[in-house]
C-alpha positions in Angstrom: 0.0 0.0 0.0 1.2 3.5 -0.8 -0.2 5.0 2.5 -1.2 8.2 0.7 -2.6 11.1 2.8 -5.4 13.3 1.8 -4.4 16.9 2.3 -7.8 18.3 3.3 -10.0 18.5 6.3 -12.0 15.9 8.0 -15.5 15.2 6.7 -17.1 12.7 9.2 -20.5 12.9 7.5 -19.2 12.0 4.0 -21.6 9.8 2.1 -20.3 6.2 2.2 -20.9 2.6 1.4 -18.3 -0.2 1.9 -16.7 -1.9 -1.0 -18.8 -5.0 -2.1 -17.2 -8.4 -2.1 -15.8 -9.4 -5.5 -15.2 -5.8 -6.7 -12.1 -5.6 -8.8 -11.9 -2.0 -9.9 -11.1 0.6 -7.3 -14.4 2.5 -7.7 -17.7 1.0 -6.7 -21.2 2.3 -7.3 -23.7 3.3 -4.6 -26.4 0.6 -4.6 -29.2 3.2 -4.5 -28.1 4.9 -7.7 -29.1 7.1 -9.3 -29.4 9.5 -6.4 -31.2 12.1 -8.7 -33.8 11.0 -11.1 -35.8 12.6 -13.9 -38.1 15.6 -13.5 -36.7 16.6 -10.2 -38.1 20.2 -10.3 -41.1 21.6 -12.2 -39.8 22.8 -15.6 -36.6 20.7 -15.4 -36.6 17.4 -17.2 -33.2 16.1 -16.1 -30.4 17.0 -13.6 -26.9 15.5 -14.3 -23.2 16.6 -14.6 -23.3 18.5 -11.4 -21.0 19.5 -8.5 -21.3 19.4 -4.7 -19.2 20.4 -1.7 -19.5 20.5 2.2 -21.2 23.7 3.5 -22.1 24.6 7.1 -22.2 21.0 8.3 -24.3 19.8 5.4 -23.9 19.9 1.6 -24.5 22.3 -1.2 -24.3 22.0 -4.9 -24.7 23.5 -8.4 -26.6 21.4 -10.8 -27.0 21.2 -14.5 -30.8 21.4 -15.0 -31.9 20.6 -18.5 -35.2 22.5 -18.8 -38.1 21.0 -20.6 -37.5 23.5 -23.4 -34.1 21.9 -23.9 -32.0 24.9 -22.6 -29.7 24.1 -19.7 -29.1 26.3 -16.7 -27.6 26.0 -13.3 -29.7 25.3 -10.2 -28.8 25.4 -6.5 -29.4 22.4 -4.4 -29.0 21.6 -0.7 -28.7 18.3 1.2 -28.3 17.1 4.8 -26.6 13.9 3.8 -25.2 14.4 0.3 -27.6 11.8 -1.1 -31.1 13.3 -0.9 -31.4 16.8 -2.4 -33.7 19.7 -2.4 -33.5 22.1 -5.3 -34.4 25.8 -5.7 -37.3 26.0 -8.2 -35.6 28.9 -10.1 -32.2 28.9 -11.8 -29.3 30.7 -10.1 -29.8 34.5 -10.6 -26.3 35.6 -11.8 -25.5 39.4 -11.5 -22.7 41.6 -12.8 -20.3 43.4 -10.5 -22.8 46.3 -10.1 -25.6 43.9 -9.0 -27.6 44.1 -12.2 -29.0 40.8 -13.7 -26.4 39.2 -16.0 -27.7 35.7 -17.1 -25.8 33.7 -19.7 -27.9 32.4 -22.7 -27.3 28.9 -21.4 -25.1 27.2 -18.8 -24.1 23.6 -18.3 -21.7 21.1 -16.6 -20.9 23.3 -13.6 -18.0 22.7 -11.2 -17.8 24.2 -7.7 -14.6 25.0 -5.8 -13.8 27.0 -2.7 -10.5 29.0 -2.6 -9.6 31.2 0.4 -13.2 31.6 1.5 -14.7 32.4 -1.9 -16.8 29.8 -3.8 -16.3 29.7 -7.6 -18.7 28.2 -10.0 -17.3 27.4 -13.4 -19.5 26.2 -16.4 -19.7 26.0 -20.1 -21.8 28.7 -21.9 -22.1 30.8 -25.0 -19.5 33.6 -25.4 -20.0 34.0 -29.1 -19.3 30.3 -29.3 -18.8 27.6 -26.6 -16.6 28.9 -23.9 -16.2 29.1 -20.1 -18.3 31.1 -17.7 -17.4 31.9 -14.1 -19.0 33.4 -11.1 -18.2 33.8 -7.4 -20.1 33.9 -4.1 -19.4 34.0 -0.4 -22.9 33.2 0.9 -24.8 31.3 -1.9 -27.2 34.1 -2.0 -25.5 36.6 -4.4 -23.7 35.1 -7.4 -21.5 37.6 -9.2 -20.2 36.7 -12.6 -16.5 37.5 -13.4 -14.7 37.7 -16.7 -14.6 34.8 -19.1 -11.1 33.3 -18.8 -10.7 32.4 -22.5 -12.1 33.2 -25.9 -14.1 30.5 -27.7 -13.8 27.6 -28.1 -13.2 25.9 -24.7 -15.0 23.6 -22.3 -14.5 21.4 -19.2 -12.9 24.1 -17.0 -11.9 22.9 -13.5 -10.2 25.0 -10.8 -7.6 23.7 -8.4 -8.8 24.1 -4.8 -5.8 26.3 -3.9 -3.3 28.5 -5.6 -0.3 26.7 -7.0 2.9 28.7 -7.0 0.9 31.8 -6.0 -1.4 31.5 -9.0 -5.0 30.4 -9.4 -4.8 27.3 -11.6 -7.3 26.0 -14.1 -7.7 23.0 -16.3 -9.6 23.3 -19.5 -10.1 21.5 -22.9 -9.8 23.8 -26.0 -12.2 22.7 -28.6 -14.0 23.8 -31.8 -17.4 25.1 -32.5 -19.2 21.8 -32.7 -19.5 18.8 -30.4 -15.8 18.4 -30.3 -14.4 15.2 -31.8 -11.0 15.9 -30.3 -9.4 17.4 -27.2 -6.5 17.5 -24.7 -6.4 18.8 -21.2 -4.4 22.1 -20.8 -3.5 24.1 -17.7 -3.6 27.9 -17.3 -2.8 30.2 -14.4 -3.8 33.7 -13.2 -2.8 36.1 -10.5 -6.3 37.5 -10.1 -8.9 35.3 -11.8 -9.1 37.9 -14.6 -6.0 37.6 -16.7 -5.0 34.1 -17.7 -1.7 32.8 -19.1 1.2 30.5 -18.4 -0.6 27.9 -20.5 0.7 24.3 -20.3 -0.3 21.0 -21.9 -1.1 18.4 -19.3 -2.1 15.3 -21.3 -4.0 14.2 -24.4 -5.9 11.2 -25.7 -4.1 7.9 -25.6 -4.1 4.6 -27.5 -6.3 3.0 -24.8 -9.6 2.3 -26.4 -11.7 4.1 -23.7 -9.9 7.5 -24.2 -8.7 7.3 -27.8 -10.9 10.2 -29.1 -10.7 12.9 -26.5 -10.3 13.6 -22.8 -11.4 16.4 -20.4 -11.2 17.5 -16.8 -13.7 16.1 -14.3 -13.8 16.8 -10.6 -11.6 19.4 -9.0 -8.1 17.9 -8.4 -7.7 16.4 -4.9 -4.4 17.3 -3.1 -2.6 14.3 -1.6 0.8 13.6 -0.2 1.6 11.9 -3.5 0.4 14.6 -5.9 -2.9 16.0 -7.3 -5.4 13.1 -7.8 -7.4 13.8 -10.9 -10.6 12.0 -12.0 -11.2 12.9 -15.6 -13.4 11.7 -18.5 -12.1 9.7 -21.5 -14.1 9.3 -24.7 -14.1 6.7 -27.4 -16.2 6.6 -30.6 -18.4 3.7 -31.7 -20.8 3.0 -34.5 -23.5 4.1 -32.1 -21.9 7.2 -30.8 -19.5 8.3 -28.0 -18.8 6.4 -24.8 -17.7 8.4 -21.8 -15.7 6.7 -19.0 -13.9 7.9 -15.8 -10.1 7.8 -15.8 -7.5 8.6 -13.1 -4.2 10.4 -13.0 -1.8 11.9 -10.5 -0.2 15.2 -11.2 2.9 16.8 -9.7 1.9 19.0 -6.7 4.2 21.9 -7.6 4.1 21.6 -11.4 0.7 20.1 -12.1 1.2 20.1 -15.9 3.5 17.2 -15.2 1.8 13.8 -15.0 3.4 11.5 -12.5 1.0 8.5 -13.1 -1.8 7.9 -15.6 -4.0 4.8 -15.4 -4.1 2.7 -18.6 -7.6 1.3 -17.7 -10.8 3.1 -16.9 -11.9 3.4 -13.3 -15.6 3.3 -14.2 -17.3 2.8 -17.6 -21.0 2.6 -18.5 -22.3 -0.8 -17.4 -25.6 -0.2 -15.6 -29.0 0.6 -17.0 -28.9 4.2 -15.8 -25.4 4.7 -17.4 -26.2 3.0 -20.6 -29.7 4.2 -21.2 -30.8 7.8 -21.2 -31.1 11.0 -23.1 -27.4 10.5 -24.2 -26.5 6.8 -23.7 -23.3 5.4 -22.4 -22.0 8.3 -20.3 -20.1 8.3 -16.9 -19.1 12.0 -16.4 -17.3 12.9 -13.1 -17.9 16.5 -11.9 -17.2 16.5 -8.1 -15.8 14.7 -5.1 -16.0 14.8 -1.4 -13.1 13.5 0.7 -12.4 12.8 4.4 -8.8 13.0 5.5 -9.4 11.0 8.7 -10.5 7.9 6.8 -9.1 8.4 3.3 -12.6 8.0 1.9 -13.6 9.6 -1.4 -17.2 10.0 -2.8 -17.5 10.8 -6.5 -20.5 12.4 -8.1 -20.9 11.7 -11.8 -23.5 12.3 -14.5 -25.2 9.2 -15.9 -26.4 9.1 -19.6 -27.2 12.9 -19.5 -30.2 11.9 -17.4 -29.2 11.2 -13.8 -26.7 11.8 -11.0 -24.8 8.8 -9.6 -22.5 8.3 -6.7 -19.4 6.1 -6.5 -16.8 5.5 -3.8 -13.2 4.7 -3.3 -10.3 5.3 -0.9 -7.2 7.4 -1.6 -4.9 4.4 -1.0 -6.9 2.0 -3.2 -7.3 4.3 -6.2 -3.7 5.6 -6.1 -2.4 2.1 -5.8 -4.5 1.0 -8.8 -3.3 4.0 -10.9 0.3 3.3 -10.1 0.0 -0.4 -10.8 -1.6 0.3 -14.2 0.5 3.4 -15.0 1.3 4.1 -18.7 2.1 7.8 -18.6 4.1 8.7 -21.7 6.9 11.1 -22.2 4.6 13.9 -23.4 2.6 13.4 -20.2 5.6 13.7 -18.0 7.1 16.9 -19.5 6.4 20.4 -18.4 4.0 20.9 -21.3 5.6 24.0 -22.7 7.0 24.1 -26.2 
């Protein structure tokens, strides 16, 4: 065993279910999945690809709510146990820096990260093309949008939960104007969350079948004594469309564009009815984790078939051991990512 430590606080009320007998992969599904089903709120057909975090002794989250008119927006949810959720009936009311309403045309696949007492929401939206939207809050009552970090086309933005080398640090996946049939993960840094630079390549698609088309950031990286543990999504193409699986990698703590270990096999791939069948079939899409330093437990929230939210579990030792044992990080992964 690697005896890896989670460098975070204790979370004694983390959702949890023990590993079932006979489980071979290091992630296992919650037996009561999906935890969020269809038509959860009037006017919202499906909630999926959403992010949660601890808040005031309970849990709070930002959720991709696909409205019945087909337009996605972000909704706020609260939970006492991280499993059963209550949602606001209206989408999050974003404002500009003067407090005036400032709603995006659409918003989807949000992530939620706390840095130095401020909570940042990151999502994909229209900025004259698919790009990244961002907002901040300190109380989950007022949500102030801040500058778009990049011009189109970009998706899958994920903030690190602390500054790295004194800079805010962001993963993203540059794309094109369509439903991107390609994509690598890049890293960018900012001194102020407004001006972004220091761009680095992190890693690209691989020859492994489950990620041979494109990859993208998933949950916010988890800081460990070994490095940044990253759950990401890998995509392959089939005669019946894309298949999204969950992969794992460990990045250098001080230079996170360097990949220390990268798992050659998926950690979770669509196998259940709620992952294989839905509005968009065959999707496991990670967006958030909860972790407890005292026990090493990790709970992973992931979108299922663009229709539901699922929950999976692992421990930091188990998943890191598995990634290391199945490592096939290449030279391009291990380099600084600057050319």
